[in-house]
C-alpha positions in Angstrom: 1.5 -6.4 8.1 0.9 -9.3 5.7 -0.9 -9.0 2.4 -3.9 -10.9 3.8 -4.3 -8.4 6.5 -4.0 -5.5 4.0 -6.6 -7.0 1.8 -9.1 -7.2 4.7 -9.0 -3.4 5.2 -11.5 -1.1 3.6 -10.5 1.7 1.2 -10.6 4.4 3.8 -8.6 2.2 6.2 -6.0 1.6 3.5 -5.5 5.3 3.0 -5.2 5.9 6.7 -2.7 3.0 7.1 -0.7 4.3 4.1 -0.4 7.7 5.7 0.7 6.2 9.0 3.3 3.9 7.4 4.7 6.7 5.4 5.0 8.8 8.6 6.6 5.9 10.4 9.1 5.5 7.6 10.1 9.2 7.8 10.6 8.8 11.6 12.7 5.7 11.1 14.9 7.6 8.6 15.4 10.4 11.1 16.2 7.9 13.8 18.7 6.3 11.5 20.4 9.6 10.6 20.8 10.5 14.3 22.1 7.0 15.1 19.2 6.1 17.3 17.9 3.2 15.2 19.0 -0.1 16.6 17.0 -2.4 14.3 17.7 -1.4 10.7 15.3 -4.1 9.5 12.4 -1.9 10.5 13.2 0.3 7.4 12.8 -2.5 5.0 9.7 -3.9 6.7 8.0 -0.5 6.6 8.8 0.0 2.9 7.5 -3.5 2.1 4.3 -2.7 4.0 3.8 0.5 2.1 4.3 -1.4 -1.2 1.7 -4.0 -0.2 -0.8 -1.2 0.6 -0.2 0.5 -2.7 -0.5 -2.7 -4.5 -3.9 -3.5 -3.0 -5.1 0.1 -3.7 -4.0 -0.3 -7.4 -5.6 -3.7 -7.7 -8.9 -2.3 -6.5 -8.6 0.6 -8.9 -8.0 -1.7 -11.8 -10.9 -4.0 -10.7 -13.2 -1.0 -10.4 -12.3 0.4 -13.9 -12.8 -3.1 -15.4 -16.2 -3.4 -13.7 -17.3 0.0 -15.0 -16.5 -0.9 -18.6 -19.3 -2.4 -20.6 -19.1 -6.0 -21.6 -19.6 -5.0 -25.3 -16.4 -2.9 -25.3 -14.5 -5.8 -23.8 -15.7 -8.2 -26.4 -14.7 -5.9 -29.2 -11.2 -5.5 -27.7 -11.4 -1.7 -27.1 
């Protein structure tokens, strides 16, 4: 999943996708431990997808907190 695809998701879809990706990562780790994983690149790809999702969630949180601050407090440097 690319960053543009992640940014198109809503907040609830992001949370759902994060849960699914974390579960997929856990399953991949189990498959690796039992020698059933043939494509080890899947682990890295899943971790990167999780990082992208967390990044977008954090960006939105920062944007929301900045929007909730009053313009006067921003001008004063608080």
